[in-house]
All heavy atoms as an XYZ file, in Angstrom:
940
protein
N      -6.215     18.929    -10.347
C      -5.185     18.970     -9.345
C      -5.786     19.465     -8.040
O      -6.760     20.182     -8.031
C      -4.070     19.885     -9.782
C      -3.269     19.287    -10.892
S      -1.971     20.355    -11.403
C      -2.093     20.043    -13.153
N      -5.138     19.094     -6.967
C      -5.683     19.444     -5.655
C      -4.623     20.100     -4.785
O      -3.428     19.922     -4.990
C      -6.193     18.181     -4.968
N      -5.122     20.830     -3.837
C      -4.252     21.449     -2.847
C      -3.802     20.357     -1.883
O      -4.568     19.481     -1.521
C      -5.021     22.564     -2.107
C      -4.228     23.096     -0.949
C      -5.390     23.665     -3.081
N      -2.553     20.387     -1.492
C      -2.003     19.406     -0.560
C      -1.657     20.132      0.729
O      -0.617     20.789      0.828
C      -0.776     18.737     -1.165
C      -0.295     17.549     -0.378
O      -0.191     17.662      0.861
O      -0.011     16.505     -0.980
N      -2.533     20.051      1.706
C      -2.349     20.806      2.951
C      -1.106     20.368      3.729
O      -0.491     21.175      4.420
C      -3.593     20.733      3.825
C      -4.777     21.505      3.257
C      -4.506     22.988      3.007
O      -3.598     23.579      3.638
O      -5.207     23.560      2.162
N      -0.728     19.104      3.634
C       0.485     18.649      4.320
C       1.723     19.333      3.736
O       2.582     19.825      4.479
C       0.629     17.135      4.201
C       1.865     16.601      4.898
C       2.067     15.099      4.684
O       1.104     14.394      4.361
O       3.216     14.654      4.841
N       1.810     19.402      2.409
C       2.949     20.077      1.774
C       2.901     21.582      2.050
O       3.942     22.208      2.280
C       2.975     19.816      0.269
C       3.212     18.376     -0.170
C       3.321     18.305     -1.680
C       4.447     17.787      0.492
N       1.706     22.156      2.024
C       1.578     23.580      2.345
C       2.093     23.865      3.753
O       2.784     24.859      3.980
C       0.127     24.040      2.231
C      -0.341     24.132      0.802
O       0.449     24.134     -0.129
N      -1.646     24.201      0.621
N       1.763     22.990      4.699
C       2.224     23.170      6.080
C       3.745     23.087      6.161
O       4.376     23.875      6.890
C       1.576     22.126      6.994
N       4.337     22.154      5.426
C       5.804     22.062      5.410
C       6.417     23.348      4.850
O       7.405     23.863      5.377
C       6.267     20.859      4.572
C       6.045     19.522      5.240
C       6.599     18.379      4.423
N       8.053     18.490      4.266
C       8.749     17.837      3.333
N       8.139     17.021      2.491
N      10.048     17.990      3.258
N       5.838     23.861      3.757
C       6.338     25.082      3.135
C       6.205     26.256      4.115
O       7.155     27.024      4.305
C       5.548     25.358      1.853
C       6.317     26.087      0.789
C       6.745     25.433     -0.347
C       6.602     27.440      0.906
C       7.438     26.105     -1.346
C       7.295     28.121     -0.076
C       7.718     27.441     -1.204
N       5.030     26.387      4.733
C       4.795     27.478      5.701
C       5.804     27.430      6.842
O       6.356     28.453      7.244
C       3.396     27.372      6.294
C       2.339     28.061      5.544
C       1.010     28.010      6.294
N      -0.023     27.875      5.300
C      -0.682     26.768      5.011
N      -0.460     25.656      5.678
N      -1.592     26.766      4.067
N       6.018     26.247      7.381
C       6.956     26.095      8.499
C       8.363     26.503      8.077
O       9.052     27.219      8.805
C       6.945     24.637      9.010
O       5.630     24.342      9.481
C       7.950     24.427     10.122
N       8.780     26.061      6.903
C      10.127     26.397      6.415
C      10.273     27.892      6.146
O      11.374     28.430      6.227
C      10.439     25.591      5.163
N       9.168     28.578      5.842
C       9.209     30.015      5.553
C       8.824     30.870      6.755
O       8.714     32.091      6.642
C       8.234     30.325      4.397
C       8.641     29.754      3.049
S      10.082     30.562      2.332
C       9.465     32.214      2.052
N       8.656     30.264      7.911
C       8.131     30.995      9.074
C       9.044     32.113      9.567
O       8.599     32.983     10.312
C       7.825     30.020     10.212
O       9.011     29.405     10.668
N      10.293     32.135      9.147
C      11.198     33.198      9.587
C      10.899     34.537      8.905
O      11.425     35.571      9.302
C      12.649     32.782      9.344
C      13.016     32.608      7.888
C      14.451     32.064      7.751
N      14.860     31.944      6.383
C      14.846     30.819      5.677
N      14.416     29.712      6.235
N      15.255     30.795      4.431
N      10.054     34.516      7.877
C       9.710     35.737      7.151
C       8.370     36.278      7.634
O       7.431     35.523      7.842
C       9.633     35.471      5.642
C      10.955     35.079      5.061
C      11.256     33.746      4.856
C      11.906     36.034      4.737
C      12.477     33.370      4.327
C      13.128     35.669      4.216
C      13.420     34.334      4.015
N       8.287     37.591      7.784
C       7.053     38.188      8.278
C       6.094     38.564      7.156
O       4.908     38.725      7.400
C       7.352     39.445      9.113
O       8.083     40.369      8.303
C       8.139     39.097     10.354
N       6.604     38.726      5.947
C       5.738     39.179      4.848
C       5.399     38.048      3.881
O       5.380     38.212      2.676
C       6.352     40.375      4.121
C       7.772     40.115      3.624
O       8.360     39.099      4.015
O       8.274     40.935      2.845
N       5.123     36.877      4.439
C       4.758     35.708      3.642
C       3.265     35.745      3.335
O       2.455     36.028      4.214
C       5.094     34.424      4.408
C       4.849     33.108      3.674
C       5.768     32.978      2.475
C       5.053     31.934      4.620
N       2.922     35.481      2.082
C       1.525     35.415      1.666
C       1.281     34.144      0.874
O       2.215     33.424      0.521
N       0.030     33.856      0.589
C      -0.354     32.666     -0.168
C      -1.394     33.033     -1.208
O      -2.243     33.886     -0.957
C      -0.947     31.601      0.749
C      -0.002     31.092      1.787
C      -0.615     30.031      2.689
O      -1.578     29.353      2.265
O      -0.130     29.888      3.818
N      -1.310     32.362     -2.361
C      -2.305     32.511     -3.422
C      -2.536     31.154     -4.062
O      -1.596     30.392     -4.263
C      -1.823     33.475     -4.502
C      -1.756     34.889     -4.055
C      -1.547     35.817     -5.216
N      -1.324     37.151     -4.693
C      -0.641     38.068     -5.308
N      -0.111     37.831     -6.480
N      -0.489     39.252     -4.774
N      -3.770     30.892     -4.416
C      -4.090     29.671     -5.158
C      -3.854     29.967     -6.636
O      -4.492     30.843     -7.208
C      -5.542     29.257     -4.924
C      -5.855     28.916     -3.495
C      -5.252     27.558     -3.111
N      -5.281     27.347     -1.688
C      -6.141     26.541     -1.074
N      -7.033     25.882     -1.757
N      -6.098     26.404      0.224
N      -2.905     29.269     -7.239
C      -2.625     29.417     -8.670
C      -1.705     28.310     -9.125
O      -1.129     27.588     -8.303
C      -2.029     30.796     -8.985
C      -0.805     31.171     -8.201
S      -0.454     32.914     -8.329
C       1.133     32.888     -9.096
N      -1.597     28.135    -10.414
C      -0.727     27.133    -11.031
C      -1.033     25.721    -10.520
O      -0.147     24.901    -10.369
C       0.743     27.496    -10.839
C       1.109     28.825    -11.482
S       2.819     29.286    -11.297
C       3.583     28.204    -12.500
N      -2.268     25.438    -10.227
C      -2.671     24.101     -9.814
C      -2.420     23.768     -8.362
O      -2.517     22.616     -7.971
N      -2.085     24.738     -7.561
C      -1.812     24.472     -6.148
C      -1.787     25.764     -5.363
O      -2.444     26.729     -5.723
N      -1.014     25.779     -4.313
C      -0.846     26.970     -3.493
C       0.534     27.535     -3.761
O       1.531     26.815     -3.690
C      -0.982     26.630     -1.997
O      -2.268     26.044     -1.786
C      -0.836     27.862     -1.134
N       0.591     28.822     -4.081
C       1.871     29.500     -4.272
C       2.113     30.421     -3.082
O       1.202     31.061     -2.575
C       1.872     30.302     -5.565
S       1.907     29.249     -7.023
N       3.349     30.451     -2.654
C       3.753     31.262     -1.510
C       4.512     32.476     -2.016
O       5.367     32.368     -2.894
C       4.600     30.436     -0.550
C       3.799     29.344      0.104
C       3.626     28.121     -0.519
C       3.188     29.555      1.328
C       2.866     27.120      0.065
C       2.425     28.561      1.918
C       2.261     27.346      1.283
N       4.162     33.608     -1.443
C       4.703     34.884     -1.872
C       5.545     35.485     -0.756
O       5.181     35.391      0.416
C       3.560     35.848     -2.197
C       2.438     35.270     -3.050
S       2.930     34.907     -4.725
C       3.021     36.558     -5.391
N       6.634     36.087     -1.138
C       7.443     36.871     -0.212
C       7.263     38.309     -0.659
O       7.718     38.686     -1.740
C       8.900     36.440     -0.271
C       9.834     37.014      0.784
C       9.314     36.724      2.183
C      11.224     36.447      0.620
N       6.532     39.065      0.134
C       6.130     40.385     -0.342
C       5.187     40.186     -1.514
O       4.196     39.483     -1.415
N       5.548     40.739     -2.653
C       4.704     40.626     -3.841
C       5.242     39.645     -4.883
O       4.695     39.539     -5.973
C       4.526     42.009     -4.462
C       5.833     42.696     -4.733
C       5.693     44.182     -5.016
O       4.619     44.746     -4.805
O       6.690     44.769     -5.461
N       6.312     38.912     -4.535
C       6.934     37.998     -5.487
C       6.771     36.536     -5.063
O       6.950     36.195     -3.891
C       8.429     38.308     -5.633
C       8.688     39.657     -6.221
N       8.457     39.958     -7.532
C       9.156     40.798     -5.654
C       8.774     41.217     -7.767
N       9.198     41.757     -6.635
N       6.471     35.680     -6.048
C       6.326     34.255     -5.783
C       7.671     33.615     -5.459
O       8.668     33.838     -6.146
C       5.731     33.547     -7.002
C       5.492     32.070     -6.767
S       5.119     31.086     -8.234
C       4.148     32.143     -9.226
N       7.688     32.798     -4.409
C       8.874     32.030     -4.011
C       8.752     30.606     -4.532
O       9.713     30.024     -5.004
C       9.016     32.011     -2.469
C      10.132     31.093     -2.028
C       9.235     33.414     -1.953
N       7.566     30.045     -4.437
C       7.352     28.668     -4.873
C       5.993     28.198     -4.426
O       5.130     28.998     -4.074
N       5.824     26.878     -4.437
C       4.525     26.360     -4.055
C       4.533     24.860     -3.857
O       5.577     24.204     -3.914
N       3.330     24.349     -3.647
C       3.145     22.923     -3.427
C       1.846     22.504     -4.089
O       0.886     23.270     -4.134
C       3.082     22.635     -1.929
N       1.830     21.267     -4.607
C       0.618     20.758     -5.237
C       0.656     19.248     -5.320
O       1.704     18.625     -5.137
C       0.417     21.349     -6.615
C       1.442     20.863     -7.616
C       1.216     21.466     -8.966
N       1.790     20.581     -9.953
C       1.481     20.578    -11.215
N       0.588     21.418    -11.667
N       2.031     19.751    -12.050
N      -0.494     18.689     -5.618
C      -0.550     17.256     -5.880
C      -1.565     16.997     -6.964
O      -2.501     17.753     -7.167
C      -0.892     16.472     -4.623
C      -2.302     16.583     -4.145
C      -2.543     15.671     -2.943
N      -3.663     16.116     -2.175
C      -4.907     15.660     -2.351
N      -5.155     14.746     -3.246
N      -5.893     16.125     -1.613
N      -1.319     15.928     -7.693
C      -2.313     15.424     -8.629
C      -2.451     13.939     -8.338
O      -1.951     13.461     -7.314
C      -1.947     15.732    -10.085
C      -0.604     15.176    -10.526
O      -0.174     14.138     -9.990
O       0.012     15.777    -11.417
N      -3.085     13.202     -9.197
C      -3.366     11.791     -8.922
C      -2.107     10.981     -8.633
O      -2.136     10.044     -7.840
C      -4.129     11.175    -10.088
N      -0.994     11.353     -9.230
C       0.223     10.546     -9.110
C       1.385     11.228     -8.407
O       2.310     10.558     -7.959
C       0.682     10.114    -10.507
C      -0.357      9.308    -11.255
C       0.030      9.097    -12.699
O       1.184      9.373    -13.061
O      -0.837      8.642    -13.460
N       1.367     12.539     -8.333
C       2.547     13.254     -7.858
C       2.230     14.272     -6.777
O       1.209     14.940     -6.819
C       3.210     14.007     -9.018
C       3.644     13.090    -10.110
O       4.404     12.159     -9.880
N       3.164     13.328    -11.318
N       3.170     14.392     -5.854
C       3.160     15.465     -4.851
C       4.476     16.203     -5.052
O       5.540     15.608     -4.932
C       3.075     14.882     -3.443
C       1.818     14.072     -3.223
C       1.833     13.390     -1.873
N       1.555     14.396     -0.848
C       2.119     14.388      0.359
N       2.980     13.454      0.710
N       1.814     15.324      1.231
N       4.390     17.471     -5.378
C       5.607     18.199     -5.725
C       5.668     19.577     -5.070
O       4.650     20.187     -4.774
C       5.727     18.408     -7.255
O       4.594     19.130     -7.718
C       5.842     17.100     -7.991
N       6.906     20.015     -4.894
C       7.181     21.400     -4.563
C       7.629     22.078     -5.842
O       8.262     21.458     -6.702
C       8.317     21.513     -3.539
C       7.943     21.079     -2.155
C       8.522     19.962     -1.593
C       7.021     21.801     -1.406
C       8.193     19.561     -0.313
C       6.688     21.411     -0.118
C       7.268     20.292      0.430
N       7.320     23.351     -5.975
C       7.817     24.159     -7.076
C       8.644     25.276     -6.445
O       8.215     25.895     -5.466
C       6.674     24.762     -7.878
C       7.158     25.640     -9.021
S       5.811     26.427     -9.911
C       5.167     27.532     -8.652
N       9.821     25.497     -7.001
C      10.709     26.525     -6.473
C      11.087     27.516     -7.562
O      11.443     27.125     -8.671
C      11.986     25.892     -5.905
C      11.721     24.924     -4.789
C      11.925     23.573     -4.960
C      11.254     25.371     -3.554
C      11.679     22.674     -3.941
C      11.007     24.483     -2.526
C      11.227     23.125     -2.720
N      11.023     28.796     -7.235
C      11.442     29.855     -8.153
C      12.882     30.201     -7.823
O      13.169     30.932     -6.878
C      10.548     31.080     -7.990
C      10.876     32.167     -8.976
C       9.965     33.343     -8.781
N      10.148     34.309     -9.853
C       9.576     35.493     -9.865
N       8.774     35.854     -8.880
N       9.791     36.320    -10.866
N      13.787     29.680     -8.632
C      15.216     29.839     -8.358
C      15.864     30.924     -9.209
O      16.984     31.335     -8.931
C      15.960     28.497     -8.553
C      15.462     27.458     -7.562
C      15.852     27.994     -9.980
N      15.189     31.364    -10.264
C      15.757     32.352    -11.174
C      16.515     31.689    -12.305
O      17.108     30.622    -12.132
N      16.476     32.306    -13.462
C      17.109     31.721    -14.649
C      18.609     31.518    -14.470
O      19.167     30.530    -14.932
C      16.833     32.586    -15.876
C      15.388     32.536    -16.301
C      15.126     33.409    -17.510
C      13.643     33.364    -17.867
N      13.336     34.228    -19.002
N      19.263     32.438    -13.760
C      20.715     32.317    -13.594
C      21.107     31.161    -12.670
O      22.252     30.732    -12.663
C      21.329     33.631    -13.108
C      20.721     34.220    -11.871
C      19.455     35.030    -12.131
O      19.167     35.419    -13.266
O      18.734     35.259    -11.156
N      20.159     30.634    -11.917
C      20.423     29.506    -11.014
C      19.911     28.167    -11.541
O      20.009     27.162    -10.844
C      19.775     29.771     -9.646
C      20.365     30.977     -8.958
O      21.561     31.213     -9.008
N      19.524     31.753     -8.320
N      19.351     28.162    -12.759
C      18.733     26.945    -13.289
C      19.714     25.774    -13.393
O      19.385     24.659    -13.012
C      18.102     27.188    -14.661
C      16.732     27.788    -14.590
S      15.498     26.754    -13.758
C      15.201     25.502    -14.988
N      20.890     26.015    -13.900
C      21.849     24.933    -14.073
C      22.180     24.278    -12.730
O      22.155     23.047    -12.607
C      23.129     25.445    -14.742
C      24.092     24.349    -15.108
C      25.300     24.869    -15.868
O      25.212     25.907    -16.542
O      26.354     24.193    -15.783
N      22.465     25.075    -11.729
C      22.775     24.540    -10.400
C      21.561     23.834     -9.808
O      21.684     22.773     -9.185
C      23.239     25.658     -9.471
N      20.376     24.405    -10.003
C      19.159     23.803     -9.456
C      18.880     22.451    -10.114
O      18.554     21.481     -9.425
C      17.971     24.743     -9.649
N      19.003     22.379    -11.421
C      18.718     21.123    -12.126
C      19.746     20.041    -11.830
O      19.474     18.856    -12.045
C      18.610     21.377    -13.631
C      17.382     22.184    -14.060
C      17.465     22.545    -15.537
C      16.100     21.428    -13.750
N      20.902     20.416    -11.320
C      21.926     19.434    -10.949
C      21.620     18.787     -9.600
O      22.201     17.750     -9.263
C      23.301     20.105    -10.906
N      20.693     19.355     -8.852
C      20.334     18.803     -7.541
C      19.416     17.593     -7.712
O      18.633     17.534     -8.669
C      19.651     19.863     -6.686
C      20.620     21.022     -6.375
C      20.054     21.957     -5.396
N      19.856     21.227     -4.141
C      19.386     21.789     -3.041
N      19.045     23.049     -3.041
N      19.245     21.087     -1.941
N      19.475     16.640     -6.805
C      18.653     15.421     -6.912
C      17.157     15.714     -6.968
O      16.644     16.523     -6.199
C      18.990     14.643     -5.635
C      20.302     15.187     -5.175
C      20.339     16.615     -5.629
N      16.491     15.071     -7.911
C      15.037     15.143     -8.017
C      14.482     16.377     -8.691
O      13.273     16.510     -8.828
N      15.327     17.307     -9.127
C      14.849     18.554     -9.727
C      14.620     18.385    -11.224
O      15.378     17.714    -11.907
C      15.862     19.674     -9.486
N      13.543     19.011    -11.699
C      13.262     19.048    -13.133
C      12.593     20.387    -13.447
O      11.937     20.977    -12.583
C      12.400     17.877    -13.566
C      11.038     17.827    -12.933
C      10.312     16.510    -13.215
N       8.987     16.499    -12.657
C       8.685     16.314    -11.380
N       9.649     16.140    -10.496
N       7.441     16.326    -10.965
N      12.778     20.844    -14.658
C      12.221     22.138    -15.044
C      10.696     22.075    -15.049
O      10.094     21.067    -15.425
C      12.716     22.554    -16.424
C      12.306     23.960    -16.799
C      13.011     24.483    -18.027
O      13.633     23.741    -18.766
N      12.919     25.776    -18.249
N      10.077     23.154    -14.637
C       8.620     23.236    -14.638
C       8.139     23.420    -16.071
O       8.647     24.266    -16.806
C       8.126     24.410    -13.757
C       6.633     24.639    -13.938
C       8.457     24.152    -12.297
N       7.170     22.605    -16.433
C       6.504     22.735    -17.718
C       5.029     22.972    -17.400
O       4.390     22.159    -16.727
C       6.682     21.476    -18.591
C       5.929     21.630    -19.908
C       8.161     21.198    -18.826
N       4.509     24.099    -17.850
C       3.129     24.481    -17.579
C       2.407     24.490    -18.920
O       2.631     25.355    -19.747
C       3.098     25.851    -16.912
C       1.795     26.183    -16.258
C       1.333     25.474    -15.158
C       1.021     27.220    -16.736
C       0.135     25.780    -14.554
C      -0.177     27.545    -16.140
C      -0.623     26.814    -15.048
N       1.562     23.491    -19.122
C       0.961     23.306    -20.445
C       2.054     22.819    -21.370
O       2.672     21.784    -21.114
N       2.337     23.553    -22.407
C       3.438     23.203    -23.314
C       4.615     24.162    -23.154
O       5.578     24.081    -23.904
C       2.936     23.214    -24.757
C       1.913     22.130    -25.017
C       1.521     22.048    -26.470
O       2.284     22.515    -27.338
O       0.443     21.509    -26.743
N       4.532     25.029    -22.177
C       5.553     26.062    -21.997
C       6.510     25.704    -20.874
O       6.093     25.387    -19.757
C       4.829     27.366    -21.675
C       5.724     28.537    -21.534
C       4.907     29.800    -21.343
N       5.756     30.765    -20.684
C       5.337     31.669    -19.851
N       4.065     31.760    -19.564
N       6.182     32.505    -19.306
N       7.806     25.757    -21.167
C       8.832     25.569    -20.139
C       9.023     26.898    -19.417
O       9.212     27.927    -20.045
C      10.153     25.153    -20.766
C      10.123     23.789    -21.386
C      11.516     23.477    -21.958
N      11.650     22.103    -22.317
C      11.812     21.090    -21.469
N      11.874     21.317    -20.185
N      11.933     19.852    -21.891
N       8.946     26.851    -18.094
C       9.105     28.078    -17.319
C      10.555     28.215    -16.869
O      11.040     27.438    -16.050
C       8.182     28.063    -16.100
C       6.682     28.025    -16.378
C       5.896     28.089    -15.077
C       6.268     29.157    -17.294
N      11.243     29.179    -17.415
C      12.623     29.430    -17.025
C      12.684     29.934    -15.599
O      11.877     30.764    -15.187
N      13.611     29.409    -14.838
C      13.788     29.865    -13.467
C      12.932     29.152    -12.441
O      12.964     29.507    -11.267
N      12.168     28.141    -12.868
C      11.307     27.382    -11.961
C      11.625     25.895    -12.072
O      11.781     25.370    -13.177
C       9.828     27.562    -12.319
C       9.277     28.913    -12.012
C       9.418     29.963    -12.911
C       8.602     29.149    -10.825
C       8.888     31.213    -12.645
C       8.069     30.397    -10.548
C       8.217     31.429    -11.457
N      11.698     25.212    -10.924
C      11.913     23.766    -10.907
C      10.864     23.094    -10.025
O      10.355     23.688     -9.081
C      13.330     23.367    -10.423
C      14.398     23.880    -11.365
C      13.587     23.839     -9.005
N      10.559     21.848    -10.379
C       9.732     20.979     -9.535
C      10.654     19.992     -8.843
O      11.647     19.545     -9.431
C       8.742     20.164    -10.382
C       7.463     20.858    -10.648
N       6.768     20.673    -11.818
C       6.722     21.720     -9.919
C       5.662     21.386    -11.788
N       5.623     22.037    -10.646
N      10.301     19.623     -7.635
C      11.017     18.598     -6.876
C       9.969     17.706     -6.231
O       9.029     18.206     -5.599
C      11.931     19.223     -5.794
C      12.602     18.146     -4.955
C      12.970     20.140     -6.428
N      10.101     16.393     -6.409
C       9.173     15.464     -5.781
C       9.255     15.613     -4.272
O      10.343     15.592     -3.688
C       9.493     14.021     -6.171
C       9.214     13.749     -7.640
O       8.261     14.338     -8.171
O       9.946     12.948     -8.242
N       8.110     15.758     -3.639
C       8.059     15.978     -2.196
C       8.655     14.818     -1.414
O       9.294     15.025     -0.382
C       6.622     16.228     -1.757
N       8.482     13.593     -1.922
C       8.989     12.420     -1.213
C      10.507     12.428     -1.103
O      11.071     11.866     -0.164
C       8.518     11.147     -1.905
N      11.176     13.072     -2.058
C      12.637     13.106     -2.029
C      13.173     14.426     -1.481
O      14.361     14.709     -1.591
C      13.199     12.853     -3.433
O      12.842     13.911     -4.304
N      12.307     15.225     -0.862
C      12.705     16.536     -0.357
C      12.541     16.554      1.165
O      11.448     16.786      1.679
C      11.844     17.615     -1.016
S      12.424     19.296     -0.723
N      13.644     16.293      1.861
C      13.609     16.318      3.329
C      13.403     17.756      3.806
O      13.493     18.705      3.025
C      14.928     15.775      3.889
O      15.977     16.690      3.599
N      13.168     17.925      5.090
C      13.027     19.276      5.633
C      14.308     20.086      5.447
O      14.251     21.280      5.161
C      12.631     19.223      7.109
C      11.191     18.754      7.302
O      10.403     18.775      6.331
O      10.848     18.370      8.438
N      15.459     19.431      5.573
C      16.739     20.124      5.342
C      16.861     20.533      3.876
O      17.306     21.648      3.576
C      17.902     19.231      5.753
N      16.449     19.639      2.958
C      16.469     19.973      1.530
C      15.534     21.142      1.246
O      15.888     22.059      0.499
C      16.030     18.780      0.678
C      16.997     17.613      0.725
O      18.202     17.833      0.928
O      16.526     16.470      0.546
N      14.343     21.101      1.829
C      13.359     22.165      1.628
C      13.939     23.502      2.079
O      13.820     24.512      1.377
C      12.076     21.839      2.393
C      10.939     22.850      2.320
C      10.523     23.131      0.889
C       9.757     22.350      3.138
N      14.603     23.512      3.198
C      15.222     24.734      3.693
C      16.288     25.251      2.729
O      16.368     26.450      2.459
C      15.819     24.484      5.073
O      16.383     25.661      5.584
N      17.102     24.347      2.179
C      18.130     24.749      1.214
C      17.506     25.306     -0.060
O      17.978     26.310     -0.602
C      19.034     23.563      0.887
C      19.951     23.169      2.018
C      20.758     21.919      1.707
O      20.798     21.488      0.531
O      21.351     21.365      2.645
N      16.454     24.644     -0.558
C      15.763     25.150     -1.743
C      15.210     26.544     -1.476
O      15.339     27.448     -2.308
C      14.627     24.209     -2.157
C      15.056     23.035     -2.961
C      15.054     21.725     -2.567
C      15.546     23.042     -4.303
N      15.515     20.925     -3.590
C      15.818     21.710     -4.666
C      15.783     24.039     -5.239
C      16.308     21.345     -5.928
C      16.274     23.688     -6.499
C      16.533     22.359     -6.825
N      14.597     26.721     -0.327
C      14.002     28.018     -0.029
C      15.045     29.100      0.192
O      14.800     30.266     -0.116
C      13.051     27.897      1.160
C      11.799     27.073      0.829
C      10.953     26.864      2.067
C      10.993     27.701     -0.290
N      16.215     28.732      0.670
C      17.313     29.703      0.749
C      17.664     30.198     -0.653
O      17.857     31.400     -0.864
C      18.546     29.086      1.407
C      18.407     28.923      2.911
O      17.488     29.525      3.508
O      19.221     28.169      3.487
N      17.748     29.261     -1.618
C      18.063     29.637     -2.995
C      16.960     30.542     -3.559
O      17.242     31.554     -4.204
C      18.222     28.386     -3.877
C      18.616     28.694     -5.313
S      18.684     27.224     -6.393
C      20.137     26.398     -5.762
N      15.714     30.185     -3.297
C      14.578     30.966     -3.804
C      14.551     32.367     -3.218
O      14.400     33.352     -3.952
C      13.268     30.266     -3.475
S      13.031     28.687     -4.283
N      14.658     32.465     -1.907
C      14.554     33.775     -1.271
C      15.753     34.657     -1.618
O      15.598     35.869     -1.747
C      14.387     33.660      0.256
O      15.470     32.909      0.799
C      13.064     32.998      0.601
N      16.902     34.038     -1.803
C      18.071     34.809     -2.235
C      17.801     35.451     -3.593
O      18.144     36.609     -3.826
C      19.292     33.890     -2.311
C      20.593     34.605     -2.509
C      21.767     33.652     -2.412
O      21.953     33.063     -1.336
O      22.470     33.491     -3.425
N      17.145     34.705     -4.490
C      16.807     35.251     -5.806
C      15.684     36.286     -5.704
O      15.796     37.397     -6.205
C      16.400     34.133     -6.773
C      15.749     34.656     -8.016
C      16.480     35.354     -8.955
C      14.391     34.489     -8.222
C      15.873     35.881    -10.086
C      13.774     35.003     -9.352
C      14.513     35.708    -10.283
N      14.594     35.926     -5.058
C      13.403     36.778     -5.027
C      13.683     38.124     -4.374
O      13.135     39.146     -4.802
C      12.232     36.034     -4.336
C      11.075     36.957     -4.036
C      11.768     34.877     -5.206
N      14.539     38.158     -3.382
C      14.830     39.435     -2.716
C      15.634     40.395     -3.597
O      15.766     41.568     -3.248
C      15.551     39.224     -1.369
O      16.741     38.474     -1.593
C      14.639     38.501     -0.381
N      16.136     39.918     -4.741
C      16.834     40.806     -5.673
C      15.881     41.457     -6.674
O      16.290     42.355     -7.407
C      17.921     40.049     -6.475
O      17.300     39.118     -7.362
C      18.899     39.354     -5.556
N      14.636     41.005     -6.717
C      13.688     41.514     -7.704
C      13.184     42.901     -7.310
O      12.947     43.177     -6.133
C      12.509     40.552     -7.848
C      12.865     39.165     -8.367
C      11.645     38.250     -8.316
C      13.425     39.227     -9.782
N      12.994     43.760     -8.310
C      12.481     45.101     -8.004
C      10.998     45.030     -7.633
O      10.306     44.067     -7.973
C      12.670     45.854     -9.331
C      12.624     44.792    -10.369
C      13.239     43.563     -9.737
N      10.513     46.058     -6.955
C       9.079     46.089     -6.639
C       8.254     46.043     -7.921
O       8.674     46.567     -8.961
C       8.885     47.426     -5.927
C      10.248     47.843     -5.500
C      11.216     47.225     -6.466
N       7.095     45.418     -7.844
C       6.213     45.370     -9.007
C       5.561     46.723     -9.199
O       5.261     47.430     -8.230
C       5.139     44.294     -8.823
C       5.706     42.909     -8.913
C       4.603     41.901     -8.961
C       5.196     40.530     -9.185
N       4.154     39.526     -9.363
N       5.347     47.056    -10.466
C       4.657     48.305    -10.780
C       3.170     48.118    -10.531
O       2.594     47.104    -10.917
C       4.882     48.676    -12.263
C       6.332     48.925    -12.597
C       6.842     50.193    -11.959
O       6.139     51.181    -11.875
N       8.076     50.157    -11.489
N       2.572     49.070     -9.893
C       1.126     49.008     -9.679
C       0.434     49.255    -11.005
O       0.838     50.117    -11.778
C       0.692     50.023     -8.645
C       1.281     49.740     -7.293
C       0.545     50.485     -6.233
C       1.245     50.215     -4.926
N       0.435     49.609     -3.967
N      -0.607     48.462    -11.260
C      -1.373     48.635    -12.500
C      -2.207     49.905    -12.414
O      -2.822     50.185    -11.394
C      -2.274     47.425    -12.729
C      -1.495     46.170    -13.013
C      -2.425     45.017    -13.303
C      -1.597     43.769    -13.561
N      -2.446     42.622    -13.839
N      -2.192     50.643    -13.492
C      -2.978     51.869    -13.557
C      -4.371     51.540    -14.066
O      -4.530     50.738    -14.981
C      -2.329     52.878    -14.490
C      -0.991     53.348    -13.983
C      -0.424     54.357    -14.915
N       0.911     54.717    -14.474
C       1.680     55.568    -15.114
N       1.257     56.129    -16.226
N       2.867     55.849    -14.657
N      -5.335     52.192    -13.502
C      -6.699     52.019    -13.964
C      -6.885     52.842    -15.231
O      -6.408     53.969    -15.339
C      -7.696     52.469    -12.901
C      -7.697     51.561    -11.698
C      -8.754     51.980    -10.715
C      -8.743     51.044     -9.525
N      -9.768     51.405     -8.553
N      -7.578     52.251    -16.174
C      -7.853     52.953    -17.429
C      -8.824     54.098    -17.165
O      -9.766     53.976    -16.392
C      -8.429     51.989    -18.456
N      -8.570     55.211    -17.820
C      -9.484     56.344    -17.690
C     -10.226     56.517    -19.017
O      -9.691     56.223    -20.079
C      -8.721     57.631    -17.346
O      -7.740     57.876    -18.342
C      -8.077     57.522    -15.988
N     -11.412     57.004    -18.923
C     -12.210     57.187    -20.141
C     -12.414     58.633    -20.432
O     -12.479     59.489    -19.713
C     -13.568     56.496    -20.000
C     -13.378     55.020    -19.927
C     -14.727     54.378    -19.855
N     -14.491     52.951    -19.606
C     -15.300     52.029    -20.002
N     -16.396     52.321    -20.623
N     -15.051     50.779    -19.754
């Protein structure tokens, strides 16, 4: 899989209203972080260009009812609370709506616990 800079640019632009936006390479593409929590990402492979959105398990039913949405499957594991949407069917207005749903969920998450270093 490859990074899709065009999709990354669309994601960055749609998230530009946030000051604590970060990026990490993972899950076969680029994932965007709000603070320390993943919001979603973008990727492409030989046949598909997709956005991934972290909507939360409680929003899955509503998210899957939207056009072009399907549950994320990573390997053989279904990821609850995550959906893929084909980039070709995701207008800038759609992207903004998806990201509103994602950020509404992610901002409810508690801060992550810092990992403690093992002592000997």
